[in-house]
PyMOL commands that place a pseudoatom at each C-alpha (Angstrom):
pseudoatom trace, name=CA, resn=MET, resi=1, chain=A, elem=C, hetatm=0, pos=[52.486, 46.017, 113.519]
pseudoatom trace, name=CA, resn=GLU, resi=2, chain=A, elem=C, hetatm=0, pos=[54.280, 45.684, 116.832]
pseudoatom trace, name=CA, resn=VAL, resi=3, chain=A, elem=C, hetatm=0, pos=[56.293, 42.447, 117.307]
pseudoatom trace, name=CA, resn=PHE, resi=4, chain=A, elem=C, hetatm=0, pos=[57.245, 40.970, 120.667]
pseudoatom trace, name=CA, resn=ARG, resi=5, chain=A, elem=C, hetatm=0, pos=[59.770, 38.024, 120.371]
pseudoatom trace, name=CA, resn=PHE, resi=6, chain=A, elem=C, hetatm=0, pos=[60.713, 36.109, 123.575]
pseudoatom trace, name=CA, resn=ASP, resi=7, chain=A, elem=C, hetatm=0, pos=[63.509, 33.698, 122.846]
pseudoatom trace, name=CA, resn=LEU, resi=8, chain=A, elem=C, hetatm=0, pos=[66.269, 36.363, 122.868]
pseudoatom trace, name=CA, resn=LYS, resi=9, chain=A, elem=C, hetatm=0, pos=[66.327, 36.458, 126.639]
pseudoatom trace, name=CA, resn=ASN, resi=10, chain=A, elem=C, hetatm=0, pos=[67.132, 33.245, 128.498]
pseudoatom trace, name=CA, resn=SER, resi=11, chain=A, elem=C, hetatm=0, pos=[64.126, 31.701, 130.145]
pseudoatom trace, name=CA, resn=VAL, resi=12, chain=A, elem=C, hetatm=0, pos=[62.467, 28.280, 130.552]
pseudoatom trace, name=CA, resn=LEU, resi=13, chain=A, elem=C, hetatm=0, pos=[60.575, 29.184, 127.326]
pseudoatom trace, name=CA, resn=ASN, resi=14, chain=A, elem=C, hetatm=0, pos=[63.702, 28.148, 125.381]
pseudoatom trace, name=CA, resn=ASN, resi=15, chain=A, elem=C, hetatm=0, pos=[63.469, 24.664, 126.855]
pseudoatom trace, name=CA, resn=PHE, resi=16, chain=A, elem=C, hetatm=0, pos=[60.006, 24.251, 125.435]
pseudoatom trace, name=CA, resn=ILE, resi=17, chain=A, elem=C, hetatm=0, pos=[61.041, 25.605, 122.059]
pseudoatom trace, name=CA, resn=ALA, resi=18, chain=A, elem=C, hetatm=0, pos=[64.003, 23.235, 121.901]
pseudoatom trace, name=CA, resn=GLU, resi=19, chain=A, elem=C, hetatm=0, pos=[61.845, 20.223, 122.710]
pseudoatom trace, name=CA, resn=ILE, resi=20, chain=A, elem=C, hetatm=0, pos=[59.119, 20.963, 120.058]
pseudoatom trace, name=CA, resn=ARG, resi=21, chain=A, elem=C, hetatm=0, pos=[61.940, 21.256, 117.461]
pseudoatom trace, name=CA, resn=ASP, resi=22, chain=A, elem=C, hetatm=0, pos=[63.841, 18.156, 118.482]
pseudoatom trace, name=CA, resn=VAL, resi=23, chain=A, elem=C, hetatm=0, pos=[63.120, 15.342, 116.034]
pseudoatom trace, name=CA, resn=ASN, resi=24, chain=A, elem=C, hetatm=0, pos=[63.397, 12.760, 118.765]
pseudoatom trace, name=CA, resn=ILE, resi=25, chain=A, elem=C, hetatm=0, pos=[61.450, 14.404, 121.519]
pseudoatom trace, name=CA, resn=GLN, resi=26, chain=A, elem=C, hetatm=0, pos=[58.658, 15.545, 119.194]
pseudoatom trace, name=CA, resn=LYS, resi=27, chain=A, elem=C, hetatm=0, pos=[57.774, 11.961, 118.476]
pseudoatom trace, name=CA, resn=ASP, resi=28, chain=A, elem=C, hetatm=0, pos=[55.907, 12.004, 121.793]
pseudoatom trace, name=CA, resn=SER, resi=29, chain=A, elem=C, hetatm=0, pos=[52.749, 13.735, 120.636]
pseudoatom trace, name=CA, resn=MET, resi=30, chain=A, elem=C, hetatm=0, pos=[51.351, 14.296, 124.202]
pseudoatom trace, name=CA, resn=ARG, resi=31, chain=A, elem=C, hetatm=0, pos=[54.659, 16.039, 125.175]
pseudoatom trace, name=CA, resn=PHE, resi=32, chain=A, elem=C, hetatm=0, pos=[54.506, 18.107, 121.946]
pseudoatom trace, name=CA, resn=ARG, resi=33, chain=A, elem=C, hetatm=0, pos=[50.994, 19.256, 122.694]
pseudoatom trace, name=CA, resn=ARG, resi=34, chain=A, elem=C, hetatm=0, pos=[51.843, 20.130, 126.259]
pseudoatom trace, name=CA, resn=ASN, resi=35, chain=A, elem=C, hetatm=0, pos=[54.906, 22.141, 125.309]
pseudoatom trace, name=CA, resn=ILE, resi=36, chain=A, elem=C, hetatm=0, pos=[52.802, 24.071, 122.773]
pseudoatom trace, name=CA, resn=GLU, resi=37, chain=A, elem=C, hetatm=0, pos=[50.272, 24.709, 125.493]
pseudoatom trace, name=CA, resn=ARG, resi=38, chain=A, elem=C, hetatm=0, pos=[52.978, 25.918, 127.924]
pseudoatom trace, name=CA, resn=ILE, resi=39, chain=A, elem=C, hetatm=0, pos=[54.363, 28.305, 125.352]
pseudoatom trace, name=CA, resn=GLY, resi=40, chain=A, elem=C, hetatm=0, pos=[50.748, 29.582, 124.933]
pseudoatom trace, name=CA, resn=GLU, resi=41, chain=A, elem=C, hetatm=0, pos=[50.578, 30.237, 128.668]
pseudoatom trace, name=CA, resn=ILE, resi=42, chain=A, elem=C, hetatm=0, pos=[53.835, 32.207, 128.719]
pseudoatom trace, name=CA, resn=LEU, resi=43, chain=A, elem=C, hetatm=0, pos=[52.853, 34.388, 125.765]
pseudoatom trace, name=CA, resn=SER, resi=44, chain=A, elem=C, hetatm=0, pos=[49.389, 34.992, 127.337]
pseudoatom trace, name=CA, resn=TYR, resi=45, chain=A, elem=C, hetatm=0, pos=[50.948, 36.219, 130.519]
pseudoatom trace, name=CA, resn=GLU, resi=46, chain=A, elem=C, hetatm=0, pos=[52.982, 38.680, 128.541]
pseudoatom trace, name=CA, resn=LEU, resi=47, chain=A, elem=C, hetatm=0, pos=[49.987, 39.756, 126.529]
pseudoatom trace, name=CA, resn=SER, resi=48, chain=A, elem=C, hetatm=0, pos=[47.890, 40.250, 129.634]
pseudoatom trace, name=CA, resn=LYS, resi=49, chain=A, elem=C, hetatm=0, pos=[50.084, 43.073, 130.620]
pseudoatom trace, name=CA, resn=THR, resi=50, chain=A, elem=C, hetatm=0, pos=[48.752, 45.192, 127.807]
pseudoatom trace, name=CA, resn=ILE, resi=51, chain=A, elem=C, hetatm=0, pos=[44.982, 44.876, 128.395]
pseudoatom trace, name=CA, resn=LYS, resi=52, chain=A, elem=C, hetatm=0, pos=[42.828, 47.197, 130.481]
pseudoatom trace, name=CA, resn=TYR, resi=53, chain=A, elem=C, hetatm=0, pos=[42.315, 46.692, 134.251]
pseudoatom trace, name=CA, resn=ASN, resi=54, chain=A, elem=C, hetatm=0, pos=[39.810, 48.276, 136.653]
pseudoatom trace, name=CA, resn=PRO, resi=55, chain=A, elem=C, hetatm=0, pos=[39.854, 48.212, 140.433]
pseudoatom trace, name=CA, resn=VAL, resi=56, chain=A, elem=C, hetatm=0, pos=[37.522, 45.717, 142.012]
pseudoatom trace, name=CA, resn=ASN, resi=57, chain=A, elem=C, hetatm=0, pos=[36.747, 45.414, 145.742]
pseudoatom trace, name=CA, resn=VAL, resi=58, chain=A, elem=C, hetatm=0, pos=[37.345, 41.777, 146.894]
pseudoatom trace, name=CA, resn=VAL, resi=59, chain=A, elem=C, hetatm=0, pos=[35.968, 40.592, 150.269]
pseudoatom trace, name=CA, resn=THR, resi=60, chain=A, elem=C, hetatm=0, pos=[38.179, 38.126, 152.131]
pseudoatom trace, name=CA, resn=PRO, resi=61, chain=A, elem=C, hetatm=0, pos=[37.435, 36.213, 155.350]
pseudoatom trace, name=CA, resn=LEU, resi=62, chain=A, elem=C, hetatm=0, pos=[39.223, 38.917, 157.297]
pseudoatom trace, name=CA, resn=GLY, resi=63, chain=A, elem=C, hetatm=0, pos=[38.524, 42.090, 155.410]
pseudoatom trace, name=CA, resn=GLU, resi=64, chain=A, elem=C, hetatm=0, pos=[38.496, 43.753, 151.981]
pseudoatom trace, name=CA, resn=LYS, resi=65, chain=A, elem=C, hetatm=0, pos=[41.168, 44.386, 149.390]
pseudoatom trace, name=CA, resn=THR, resi=66, chain=A, elem=C, hetatm=0, pos=[40.995, 46.433, 146.136]
pseudoatom trace, name=CA, resn=ILE, resi=67, chain=A, elem=C, hetatm=0, pos=[42.612, 44.608, 143.276]
pseudoatom trace, name=CA, resn=ASN, resi=68, chain=A, elem=C, hetatm=0, pos=[43.013, 45.521, 139.586]
pseudoatom trace, name=CA, resn=ILE, resi=69, chain=A, elem=C, hetatm=0, pos=[41.120, 43.006, 137.473]
pseudoatom trace, name=CA, resn=SER, resi=70, chain=A, elem=C, hetatm=0, pos=[41.146, 42.782, 133.645]
pseudoatom trace, name=CA, resn=GLN, resi=71, chain=A, elem=C, hetatm=0, pos=[37.978, 44.028, 132.025]
pseudoatom trace, name=CA, resn=ASP, resi=72, chain=A, elem=C, hetatm=0, pos=[38.520, 43.842, 128.262]
pseudoatom trace, name=CA, resn=ASN, resi=73, chain=A, elem=C, hetatm=0, pos=[36.128, 41.953, 125.979]
pseudoatom trace, name=CA, resn=LEU, resi=74, chain=A, elem=C, hetatm=0, pos=[38.358, 39.281, 124.494]
pseudoatom trace, name=CA, resn=VAL, resi=75, chain=A, elem=C, hetatm=0, pos=[37.677, 36.736, 121.772]
pseudoatom trace, name=CA, resn=LEU, resi=76, chain=A, elem=C, hetatm=0, pos=[40.140, 33.898, 121.170]
pseudoatom trace, name=CA, resn=CYS, resi=77, chain=A, elem=C, hetatm=0, pos=[40.068, 32.411, 117.669]
pseudoatom trace, name=CA, resn=SER, resi=78, chain=A, elem=C, hetatm=0, pos=[42.257, 29.449, 116.807]
pseudoatom trace, name=CA, resn=VAL, resi=79, chain=A, elem=C, hetatm=0, pos=[43.072, 28.073, 113.391]
pseudoatom trace, name=CA, resn=LEU, resi=80, chain=A, elem=C, hetatm=0, pos=[42.114, 24.439, 113.194]
pseudoatom trace, name=CA, resn=ARG, resi=81, chain=A, elem=C, hetatm=0, pos=[43.635, 21.935, 113.868]
pseudoatom trace, name=CA, resn=ALA, resi=82, chain=A, elem=C, hetatm=0, pos=[47.150, 22.888, 114.769]
pseudoatom trace, name=CA, resn=GLY, resi=83, chain=A, elem=C, hetatm=0, pos=[45.982, 25.806, 116.896]
pseudoatom trace, name=CA, resn=LEU, resi=84, chain=A, elem=C, hetatm=0, pos=[44.150, 23.678, 119.453]
pseudoatom trace, name=CA, resn=PRO, resi=85, chain=A, elem=C, hetatm=0, pos=[47.010, 23.122, 121.935]
pseudoatom trace, name=CA, resn=LEU, resi=86, chain=A, elem=C, hetatm=0, pos=[47.921, 26.839, 121.719]
pseudoatom trace, name=CA, resn=HIS, resi=87, chain=A, elem=C, hetatm=0, pos=[44.240, 27.687, 122.185]
pseudoatom trace, name=CA, resn=ARG, resi=88, chain=A, elem=C, hetatm=0, pos=[44.167, 25.689, 125.383]
pseudoatom trace, name=CA, resn=GLY, resi=89, chain=A, elem=C, hetatm=0, pos=[47.317, 27.398, 126.709]
pseudoatom trace, name=CA, resn=ILE, resi=90, chain=A, elem=C, hetatm=0, pos=[45.791, 30.828, 126.174]
pseudoatom trace, name=CA, resn=LEU, resi=91, chain=A, elem=C, hetatm=0, pos=[42.496, 29.721, 127.585]
pseudoatom trace, name=CA, resn=ASN, resi=92, chain=A, elem=C, hetatm=0, pos=[44.273, 28.573, 130.843]
pseudoatom trace, name=CA, resn=PHE, resi=93, chain=A, elem=C, hetatm=0, pos=[45.201, 32.201, 131.448]
pseudoatom trace, name=CA, resn=PHE, resi=94, chain=A, elem=C, hetatm=0, pos=[42.084, 34.074, 130.258]
pseudoatom trace, name=CA, resn=ASP, resi=95, chain=A, elem=C, hetatm=0, pos=[39.123, 32.398, 132.082]
pseudoatom trace, name=CA, resn=SER, resi=96, chain=A, elem=C, hetatm=0, pos=[36.270, 34.436, 130.791]
pseudoatom trace, name=CA, resn=ILE, resi=97, chain=A, elem=C, hetatm=0, pos=[37.351, 34.835, 127.165]
pseudoatom trace, name=CA, resn=GLU, resi=98, chain=A, elem=C, hetatm=0, pos=[34.995, 34.080, 124.423]
pseudoatom trace, name=CA, resn=ASN, resi=99, chain=A, elem=C, hetatm=0, pos=[36.001, 31.377, 121.946]
pseudoatom trace, name=CA, resn=ALA, resi=100, chain=A, elem=C, hetatm=0, pos=[35.920, 31.102, 118.173]
pseudoatom trace, name=CA, resn=PHE, resi=101, chain=A, elem=C, hetatm=0, pos=[37.353, 28.465, 115.745]
pseudoatom trace, name=CA, resn=ILE, resi=102, chain=A, elem=C, hetatm=0, pos=[38.103, 28.604, 112.039]
pseudoatom trace, name=CA, resn=SER, resi=103, chain=A, elem=C, hetatm=0, pos=[39.522, 26.132, 109.595]
pseudoatom trace, name=CA, resn=ALA, resi=104, chain=A, elem=C, hetatm=0, pos=[42.130, 27.274, 107.094]
pseudoatom trace, name=CA, resn=TYR, resi=105, chain=A, elem=C, hetatm=0, pos=[44.224, 24.837, 105.115]
pseudoatom trace, name=CA, resn=ARG, resi=106, chain=A, elem=C, hetatm=0, pos=[46.500, 24.737, 102.012]
pseudoatom trace, name=CA, resn=HIS, resi=107, chain=A, elem=C, hetatm=0, pos=[44.963, 23.241, 98.906]
pseudoatom trace, name=CA, resn=HIS, resi=108, chain=A, elem=C, hetatm=0, pos=[47.864, 22.359, 96.533]
pseudoatom trace, name=CA, resn=ALA, resi=109, chain=A, elem=C, hetatm=0, pos=[46.726, 22.767, 92.893]
pseudoatom trace, name=CA, resn=ASP, resi=110, chain=A, elem=C, hetatm=0, pos=[50.105, 21.513, 91.912]
pseudoatom trace, name=CA, resn=LYS, resi=111, chain=A, elem=C, hetatm=0, pos=[53.432, 20.751, 93.792]
pseudoatom trace, name=CA, resn=ASP, resi=112, chain=A, elem=C, hetatm=0, pos=[54.586, 24.361, 93.613]
pseudoatom trace, name=CA, resn=GLN, resi=113, chain=A, elem=C, hetatm=0, pos=[51.479, 26.441, 94.284]
pseudoatom trace, name=CA, resn=PHE, resi=114, chain=A, elem=C, hetatm=0, pos=[48.689, 26.354, 96.815]
pseudoatom trace, name=CA, resn=LYS, resi=115, chain=A, elem=C, hetatm=0, pos=[45.573, 28.321, 97.804]
pseudoatom trace, name=CA, resn=ILE, resi=116, chain=A, elem=C, hetatm=0, pos=[44.121, 28.871, 101.287]
pseudoatom trace, name=CA, resn=HIS, resi=117, chain=A, elem=C, hetatm=0, pos=[40.626, 27.445, 101.786]
pseudoatom trace, name=CA, resn=VAL, resi=118, chain=A, elem=C, hetatm=0, pos=[38.519, 28.631, 104.750]
pseudoatom trace, name=CA, resn=GLU, resi=119, chain=A, elem=C, hetatm=0, pos=[35.608, 26.231, 105.249]
pseudoatom trace, name=CA, resn=TYR, resi=120, chain=A, elem=C, hetatm=0, pos=[34.427, 26.410, 108.847]
pseudoatom trace, name=CA, resn=LEU, resi=121, chain=A, elem=C, hetatm=0, pos=[33.820, 29.301, 111.229]
pseudoatom trace, name=CA, resn=ALA, resi=122, chain=A, elem=C, hetatm=0, pos=[32.232, 29.452, 114.639]
pseudoatom trace, name=CA, resn=THR, resi=123, chain=A, elem=C, hetatm=0, pos=[32.519, 32.774, 116.339]
pseudoatom trace, name=CA, resn=PRO, resi=124, chain=A, elem=C, hetatm=0, pos=[30.599, 35.234, 118.663]
pseudoatom trace, name=CA, resn=HIS, resi=125, chain=A, elem=C, hetatm=0, pos=[29.993, 38.916, 117.536]
pseudoatom trace, name=CA, resn=LEU, resi=126, chain=A, elem=C, hetatm=0, pos=[33.223, 40.808, 117.176]
pseudoatom trace, name=CA, resn=ASP, resi=127, chain=A, elem=C, hetatm=0, pos=[32.013, 44.266, 117.517]
pseudoatom trace, name=CA, resn=ASN, resi=128, chain=A, elem=C, hetatm=0, pos=[34.288, 46.276, 119.881]
pseudoatom trace, name=CA, resn=LYS, resi=129, chain=A, elem=C, hetatm=0, pos=[36.088, 43.115, 120.852]
pseudoatom trace, name=CA, resn=ILE, resi=130, chain=A, elem=C, hetatm=0, pos=[39.800, 42.465, 121.191]
pseudoatom trace, name=CA, resn=LEU, resi=131, chain=A, elem=C, hetatm=0, pos=[40.586, 39.483, 118.944]
pseudoatom trace, name=CA, resn=ILE, resi=132, chain=A, elem=C, hetatm=0, pos=[43.402, 37.045, 119.741]
pseudoatom trace, name=CA, resn=LEU, resi=133, chain=A, elem=C, hetatm=0, pos=[44.325, 34.859, 116.750]
pseudoatom trace, name=CA, resn=ALA, resi=134, chain=A, elem=C, hetatm=0, pos=[46.164, 31.729, 117.696]
pseudoatom trace, name=CA, resn=ASP, resi=135, chain=A, elem=C, hetatm=0, pos=[48.178, 29.873, 114.983]
pseudoatom trace, name=CA, resn=PRO, resi=136, chain=A, elem=C, hetatm=0, pos=[51.393, 28.096, 116.124]
pseudoatom trace, name=CA, resn=MET, resi=137, chain=A, elem=C, hetatm=0, pos=[53.192, 28.336, 112.827]
pseudoatom trace, name=CA, resn=LEU, resi=138, chain=A, elem=C, hetatm=0, pos=[53.232, 31.614, 110.957]
pseudoatom trace, name=CA, resn=ALA, resi=139, chain=A, elem=C, hetatm=0, pos=[54.910, 30.611, 107.744]
pseudoatom trace, name=CA, resn=THR, resi=140, chain=A, elem=C, hetatm=0, pos=[53.839, 32.415, 104.582]
pseudoatom trace, name=CA, resn=GLY, resi=141, chain=A, elem=C, hetatm=0, pos=[51.177, 34.339, 106.387]
pseudoatom trace, name=CA, resn=SER, resi=142, chain=A, elem=C, hetatm=0, pos=[48.483, 33.441, 103.856]
pseudoatom trace, name=CA, resn=SER, resi=143, chain=A, elem=C, hetatm=0, pos=[46.401, 31.435, 106.176]
pseudoatom trace, name=CA, resn=LEU, resi=144, chain=A, elem=C, hetatm=0, pos=[46.272, 34.271, 108.761]
pseudoatom trace, name=CA, resn=VAL, resi=145, chain=A, elem=C, hetatm=0, pos=[45.385, 36.832, 106.104]
pseudoatom trace, name=CA, resn=ALA, resi=146, chain=A, elem=C, hetatm=0, pos=[42.562, 34.548, 104.910]
pseudoatom trace, name=CA, resn=VAL, resi=147, chain=A, elem=C, hetatm=0, pos=[41.291, 34.209, 108.395]
pseudoatom trace, name=CA, resn=TYR, resi=148, chain=A, elem=C, hetatm=0, pos=[41.387, 37.934, 108.996]
pseudoatom trace, name=CA, resn=GLU, resi=149, chain=A, elem=C, hetatm=0, pos=[39.498, 38.609, 105.804]
pseudoatom trace, name=CA, resn=SER, resi=150, chain=A, elem=C, hetatm=0, pos=[36.730, 36.194, 106.937]
pseudoatom trace, name=CA, resn=LEU, resi=151, chain=A, elem=C, hetatm=0, pos=[36.528, 37.618, 110.452]
pseudoatom trace, name=CA, resn=LYS, resi=152, chain=A, elem=C, hetatm=0, pos=[36.645, 41.324, 109.682]
pseudoatom trace, name=CA, resn=LYS, resi=153, chain=A, elem=C, hetatm=0, pos=[33.280, 41.006, 108.019]
pseudoatom trace, name=CA, resn=LEU, resi=154, chain=A, elem=C, hetatm=0, pos=[31.636, 40.016, 111.342]
pseudoatom trace, name=CA, resn=GLY, resi=155, chain=A, elem=C, hetatm=0, pos=[32.114, 43.188, 113.346]
pseudoatom trace, name=CA, resn=ASP, resi=156, chain=A, elem=C, hetatm=0, pos=[34.187, 46.191, 113.993]
pseudoatom trace, name=CA, resn=ILE, resi=157, chain=A, elem=C, hetatm=0, pos=[37.186, 44.662, 115.810]
pseudoatom trace, name=CA, resn=GLU, resi=158, chain=A, elem=C, hetatm=0, pos=[38.868, 47.019, 118.353]
pseudoatom trace, name=CA, resn=GLN, resi=159, chain=A, elem=C, hetatm=0, pos=[42.344, 45.461, 118.315]
pseudoatom trace, name=CA, resn=ILE, resi=160, chain=A, elem=C, hetatm=0, pos=[44.102, 42.280, 117.149]
pseudoatom trace, name=CA, resn=HIS, resi=161, chain=A, elem=C, hetatm=0, pos=[46.741, 40.173, 118.871]
pseudoatom trace, name=CA, resn=VAL, resi=162, chain=A, elem=C, hetatm=0, pos=[48.409, 37.314, 116.889]
pseudoatom trace, name=CA, resn=VAL, resi=163, chain=A, elem=C, hetatm=0, pos=[49.892, 34.573, 119.074]
pseudoatom trace, name=CA, resn=SER, resi=164, chain=A, elem=C, hetatm=0, pos=[52.299, 32.220, 117.390]
pseudoatom trace, name=CA, resn=VAL, resi=165, chain=A, elem=C, hetatm=0, pos=[55.029, 29.756, 118.483]
pseudoatom trace, name=CA, resn=ILE, resi=166, chain=A, elem=C, hetatm=0, pos=[57.417, 30.013, 115.392]
pseudoatom trace, name=CA, resn=ALA, resi=167, chain=A, elem=C, hetatm=0, pos=[57.158, 32.643, 112.624]
pseudoatom trace, name=CA, resn=SER, resi=168, chain=A, elem=C, hetatm=0, pos=[59.140, 33.262, 109.560]
pseudoatom trace, name=CA, resn=GLN, resi=169, chain=A, elem=C, hetatm=0, pos=[60.321, 36.804, 108.873]
pseudoatom trace, name=CA, resn=GLU, resi=170, chain=A, elem=C, hetatm=0, pos=[58.679, 36.560, 105.462]
pseudoatom trace, name=CA, resn=GLY, resi=171, chain=A, elem=C, hetatm=0, pos=[55.344, 35.685, 107.032]
pseudoatom trace, name=CA, resn=ILE, resi=172, chain=A, elem=C, hetatm=0, pos=[55.591, 38.534, 109.444]
pseudoatom trace, name=CA, resn=ASN, resi=173, chain=A, elem=C, hetatm=0, pos=[56.258, 40.993, 106.619]
pseudoatom trace, name=CA, resn=TYR, resi=174, chain=A, elem=C, hetatm=0, pos=[53.299, 39.535, 104.645]
pseudoatom trace, name=CA, resn=ILE, resi=175, chain=A, elem=C, hetatm=0, pos=[50.610, 39.922, 107.378]
pseudoatom trace, name=CA, resn=ASP, resi=176, chain=A, elem=C, hetatm=0, pos=[51.950, 43.404, 108.254]
pseudoatom trace, name=CA, resn=LYS, resi=177, chain=A, elem=C, hetatm=0, pos=[50.668, 44.537, 104.797]
pseudoatom trace, name=CA, resn=TYR, resi=178, chain=A, elem=C, hetatm=0, pos=[47.107, 43.249, 105.394]
pseudoatom trace, name=CA, resn=PHE, resi=179, chain=A, elem=C, hetatm=0, pos=[46.453, 43.503, 109.103]
pseudoatom trace, name=CA, resn=PRO, resi=180, chain=A, elem=C, hetatm=0, pos=[45.370, 46.833, 110.697]
pseudoatom trace, name=CA, resn=LYS, resi=181, chain=A, elem=C, hetatm=0, pos=[48.191, 48.959, 112.221]
pseudoatom trace, name=CA, resn=ASN, resi=182, chain=A, elem=C, hetatm=0, pos=[47.019, 48.226, 115.851]
pseudoatom trace, name=CA, resn=THR, resi=183, chain=A, elem=C, hetatm=0, pos=[47.919, 44.600, 115.475]
pseudoatom trace, name=CA, resn=THR, resi=184, chain=A, elem=C, hetatm=0, pos=[50.462, 43.033, 117.869]
pseudoatom trace, name=CA, resn=LEU, resi=185, chain=A, elem=C, hetatm=0, pos=[52.325, 39.823, 117.223]
pseudoatom trace, name=CA, resn=TRP, resi=186, chain=A, elem=C, hetatm=0, pos=[53.400, 37.715, 120.235]
pseudoatom trace, name=CA, resn=VAL, resi=187, chain=A, elem=C, hetatm=0, pos=[55.825, 35.090, 119.103]
pseudoatom trace, name=CA, resn=ALA, resi=188, chain=A, elem=C, hetatm=0, pos=[58.154, 32.691, 120.911]
pseudoatom trace, name=CA, resn=THR, resi=189, chain=A, elem=C, hetatm=0, pos=[60.808, 32.677, 118.175]
pseudoatom trace, name=CA, resn=ILE, resi=190, chain=A, elem=C, hetatm=0, pos=[61.471, 33.717, 114.609]
pseudoatom trace, name=CA, resn=ASP, resi=191, chain=A, elem=C, hetatm=0, pos=[63.209, 31.811, 111.767]
pseudoatom trace, name=CA, resn=GLN, resi=192, chain=A, elem=C, hetatm=0, pos=[64.420, 33.642, 108.725]
pseudoatom trace, name=CA, resn=PHE, resi=193, chain=A, elem=C, hetatm=0, pos=[63.650, 31.274, 105.834]
pseudoatom trace, name=CA, resn=LEU, resi=194, chain=A, elem=C, hetatm=0, pos=[60.898, 29.353, 104.020]
pseudoatom trace, name=CA, resn=ASN, resi=195, chain=A, elem=C, hetatm=0, pos=[61.697, 26.475, 101.743]
pseudoatom trace, name=CA, resn=GLU, resi=196, chain=A, elem=C, hetatm=0, pos=[60.225, 26.116, 98.228]
pseudoatom trace, name=CA, resn=LYS, resi=197, chain=A, elem=C, hetatm=0, pos=[57.001, 24.498, 99.638]
pseudoatom trace, name=CA, resn=GLY, resi=198, chain=A, elem=C, hetatm=0, pos=[56.447, 27.462, 102.026]
pseudoatom trace, name=CA, resn=TYR, resi=199, chain=A, elem=C, hetatm=0, pos=[57.408, 25.656, 105.238]
pseudoatom trace, name=CA, resn=ILE, resi=200, chain=A, elem=C, hetatm=0, pos=[59.573, 27.332, 107.885]
pseudoatom trace, name=CA, resn=VAL, resi=201, chain=A, elem=C, hetatm=0, pos=[63.231, 26.324, 108.041]
pseudoatom trace, name=CA, resn=PRO, resi=202, chain=A, elem=C, hetatm=0, pos=[64.522, 25.084, 110.391]
pseudoatom trace, name=CA, resn=GLY, resi=203, chain=A, elem=C, hetatm=0, pos=[61.004, 25.165, 111.957]
pseudoatom trace, name=CA, resn=LEU, resi=204, chain=A, elem=C, hetatm=0, pos=[59.741, 21.938, 113.340]
pseudoatom trace, name=CA, resn=GLY, resi=205, chain=A, elem=C, hetatm=0, pos=[57.732, 20.217, 110.651]
pseudoatom trace, name=CA, resn=ASP, resi=206, chain=A, elem=C, hetatm=0, pos=[53.899, 20.024, 110.520]
pseudoatom trace, name=CA, resn=ALA, resi=207, chain=A, elem=C, hetatm=0, pos=[52.543, 21.174, 113.892]
pseudoatom trace, name=CA, resn=GLY, resi=208, chain=A, elem=C, hetatm=0, pos=[49.069, 19.633, 113.210]
pseudoatom trace, name=CA, resn=ASP, resi=209, chain=A, elem=C, hetatm=0, pos=[50.523, 16.173, 112.386]
pseudoatom trace, name=CA, resn=LEU, resi=210, chain=A, elem=C, hetatm=0, pos=[52.886, 16.291, 115.415]
pseudoatom trace, name=CA, resn=ALA, resi=211, chain=A, elem=C, hetatm=0, pos=[50.124, 17.157, 117.722]
pseudoatom trace, name=CA, resn=PHE, resi=212, chain=A, elem=C, hetatm=0, pos=[47.331, 14.899, 116.390]
pseudoatom trace, name=CA, resn=GLY, resi=213, chain=A, elem=C, hetatm=0, pos=[48.803, 12.429, 113.903]
pseudoatom trace, name=CA, resn=SER, resi=214, chain=A, elem=C, hetatm=0, pos=[49.145, 12.346, 110.155]
pseudoatom trace, name=CA, resn=LYS, resi=215, chain=A, elem=C, hetatm=0, pos=[46.144, 13.025, 107.894]
pseudoatom trace, name=CA, resn=LEU, resi=216, chain=A, elem=C, hetatm=0, pos=[45.094, 11.911, 104.435]
for i in range(1, 216): cmd.bond("trace and resi %d" % i, "trace and resi %d" % (i + 1))
show_as sticks, trace
zoom trace
């Protein structure tokens, strides 16, 4: 799996990462969602450099111009609910992309162990499609593996791009074992550690709760 990380070079991306981590700024849920969306836009721009383009003749009021236009069949699948702001950021840059949604959540049998439950999936056919999986927090990697196991039954996927905001190194290593070799990870920043509950440290907390409020 190829990994592209973008916080190691100075850019405005680092401002957005700092704000979603900051315990005071992240209290503003609208600003938190918008920052996740903007990070999605930046990662989408970088991802767009790797897809296929074909020349198209465009007629202007004063003449014609040949421009290379993206032609790949893309499907964007976001992991509910935390993935929704990231989904929107990616969708802002890929106008004609098809959309899919899947739910994956941790069910804690006890305080130390959990299983991933996948309960909802809405997707187009995935045969010969390039799949973009959007999940802002790549922690243990268990959720993404469960999502992939559900989706791979629905068609022969040509290539997979995983888009995340913060990933743990442990999570990256885990999905690398289960995802196909032609998978690419696009991530804003990487933290090295998980705590005993499987949350990224220092991370930012629960992205779904910060974006949409606490849940039962």
